[in-house]
N, C-alpha and C positions, 0 to 999 in steps of 0.2 A: 479098747477105745469105744465109747458110746456112740450111738447114732446121733447125728445132728438133726435138729428140727428144721423142716423146710421154711425158707424165708423168701422174701422178695427183694429185688434191688432197691437201694435207697431212692434212686431217681424214679423208679416205678411207683414207690410209695408217695412221692411228692405229686406225681401226676394223678394218682388215685385220689389223693386228698383234694387236689385242685377241683376234680370233678365230683366226687362223692363225699368229701369230708366236711366237717362243720366244727368251728370253734364256738362254744356257747357259754354264756355267763347267765346263770339263773339267779334272780334276786327275788326273795320272798320276805314279806313282812313277818317278823317274829318279835312280839313285844318283849319277850324275855331276853333277847339279845341286847348287848350293850348299846349298839347303834340302832336297834329296832329292825335290822335287816340281816338276813342270812345271805351270804354270797357263795355260790358254788360254781366252779369252773369245770367244764367238760370238753373233751375232744372226742368226736364220733366219726365213724365211717359206717354208713348203712348200705347193705347189699341185699339182693334177693337171696332166698333160702338156698338155692343151688350154688351160690358163691360163698357159702360159709367157710369152706376150706381156704379161700383166699384171705378172709378175715383172720383165720388162725395163723396164716403166714405173716400177716401184718403184726399180730400180737408177738409172734416169735422174733420178728425183725426188731421191734422196739423193746421187747423184753419187759413189757408192762401192760396193764389194762386187762380187760376181759371181753369175751364175746357172748352176747345175750340174744335170746330169741325175742323179737319184738312183734307181738300179735298185731296184725293188721285188721282193723274193723271196717275199713271203707270198702264198698263194693268195687269190684273190678281191679283190686290191688292184690298182688301176691304177698305171701308171708315173707318176712325179712329177718335178717340178723343184723346186729349192730355191734361193732367193736367200740368200746368206750374206755376212756381213761378219765377218772373223776378224782383221783387222789392228788391233792395239791403237791405233795412231794414228787410224785411221778411226773406231773406237769412241769414243775420247776426243774427237776433233775434230768428228765428225758425228752419230753415233747418239745419244750421251747428250745433247748440246745440242738435237737435234731433239725428243726425247721429254720434255725439260724444258720446251721452248717449247709443244709440243702434247702435253699429258699423256694417258696411257692412261686409259680410262674404267672398265675392270673392275678391281675391287679386287685380285684375285689377281695379275693381270698387272702392275699398278702396283707392288705389293709386291715382286714378282720383279724388276722393272726397278730399283727403288730399291736392292735388295741387290746387283744386278749393277753398278750405278753405283758403289756403295761399294767393291766388289771391284776394279773398274777403277781407282779412285782409289788403293787400296792397292798394286796392281801398278805403277801409274804412279810411285808414290813409292819403289818397290823393296822393299816389305815382303814380297813373295812370295819374297824371297831369304833370309828368316829363318824359323826354326821358329815363332817367335811370330806372325809375319805369316801363315804357312800356317794356323795354328790360327784366327786371326781370319777368314781367307777361308773355312775349312771351316764355321765357325759361320754366316757370312752365307749361304753356299751352301745350308745346311740349311733356310733360310727361303724358298728359291726353288722355283717350279714345284710347289707343294704341290697335291695333288689332294684335294678335299673329298669324303669318302665318307659315305654314309648320311645325307643331309640329311633331317631329319624334318619 
C-alpha cells in the first residue's frame, strides 16, 4: 500500500480560497483568433514562500493544477508561491464542481466564482469564438473581483 499524499479538508480549502484565492479571466487581443480575443481562465491561491507545503496540499486535495514560484519585485514584499489551475478541462471537471459542492462563504468571492463559472460554460460551448460571445464574457468579467471602497 503506497503512502497517501497530504491533503487539507474541503471546508478548509473553501476558507483559504475565500481569503487568498482568485478566479481570474484574462482577455487579450489576438488578431489571428476567430473572435480577435483570446480568453484564458485561471484559479489561483497565492501564499508566502514558507507556506508552499500548504499549496502542495491544496494541489493534492484537488488533484490538478501546479504550484509555481512567483518572483516578487516590489520592495518590502516577501517571495511567494502560487497554486494555479489554468486548464479549461480541469476548471470544468474539477474546480467548478468542487466549489458548487462546497460553496464559498464570502459574498464577493461567491459572486466572482458564479461569473467565472458562467464564462467557463460560454467558453466550453465555443461562444468565445464569436464577437457576441466575447461581449457576454466581457460583461460577466466586469462583475468579478470587485473591490468595495468607502464602506460607511
